[in-house]
BAZA-459643 format. One record per residue (C-alpha): residue in one letter; x, y, z. Coordinates in steps of 0.2 Angstrom, whole numbers, plus 5000, padded with zeros to 4 digits. Example, Ala and Ser with C-alpha at 12.3 -4.5 7.8 and 13.67 -1.06 7.14 Angstrom:
A506249785039;S506849955036;
***
This chain:
M523655484887;S522655344880;D523055234896;A522755384908;V521955344925;S520455464930;W520355554946;T519055444951;E520355304954;F521355414967;R521055374985;E521355554989;F519755604980;R518555474986;G516955554991;I517255704980;D516455754964;L517855834956;E516955874940;A515655974950;S517056064959;F517756234955;L519556294953;L519756454962;S521656484959;A523256394954;T524956454961;L526756394960;L527656384977;G529456324974;D529256154967;M527456134972;L525856164962;K524456224974;L522656224968;E521356314978;L519656234975;D517856234980;L517556044982;V515855964980;L515755824993;T514655664990;P513755575004;E515055445005;H516355575011;A516655585030;L516455775030;Y514855775020;E513455875027;K511655885020;P511556045010;R510456185017;P508856215007;A509656354997;Q511156244992;K511156114979;A512756024986;C513956005000;V515356124996;R516956145006;A518556245003;G520056134999;I521856144993;V522656014982;E524556014982;F525655924969;P527355914976;Y529055894967;L528455984952;D529555944937;R528756004921;L527256124919;A526356174903;V524756294903;D523756274887;D525156184878;Q526456314882;A527856234891;I528456334906;L529356314922;T530156474924;E529656644931;T528256654917;A527456494926;V526956604940;S526056734929;A525356604917;L524556514932;A523956674940;S523056724923;L522056564924;E520256614926;P519256524939;G518156384932;R517356214934;I518456064932;S518155944918;A519455814921;L521055764930;S522055614924;V523755534926;A524655434913;G526255344918;E527255394934;G526655574939;S526155644922;Y524555744926;L523255834915;L522055954923;S520756034912;G519156134913;E518356304909;F520056384914;G521056284900;T522256144902;V523756124914;A524955974911;F526255934923;E527355804931;S527455794950;G527255684965;R525555614971;P524255744976;V523955794994;L522255854998;H521755965012;I519956005016;L519756165026;S518556175040;H517156305039;
***
């Protein structure tokens, strides 16, 4: 992935510090990969609110969906079968260190939880109201 594009280039993640964000869970729904996240919003995001004194950042619950999932590998084990559901469910929650895309729809997500490589359509971001 030498010519990979970082998540910072995605318009979907403008105003979000993904590397300060936290993966809560990953699930497979048909041909869609669904990531539940605690997203850290930056002041340039439209939904940003100044953190309360006890908080260090503006954190909002969010979901990122990767539709039209074609290939999936968790920690270098290629899977896209019934075992994919259990492999994703066994990922421990953790901080995200990188999300990149190389070529047309080939993604790599890594963090404290391990590495998830997959091919899919462009991500769809949903920020949940609190």
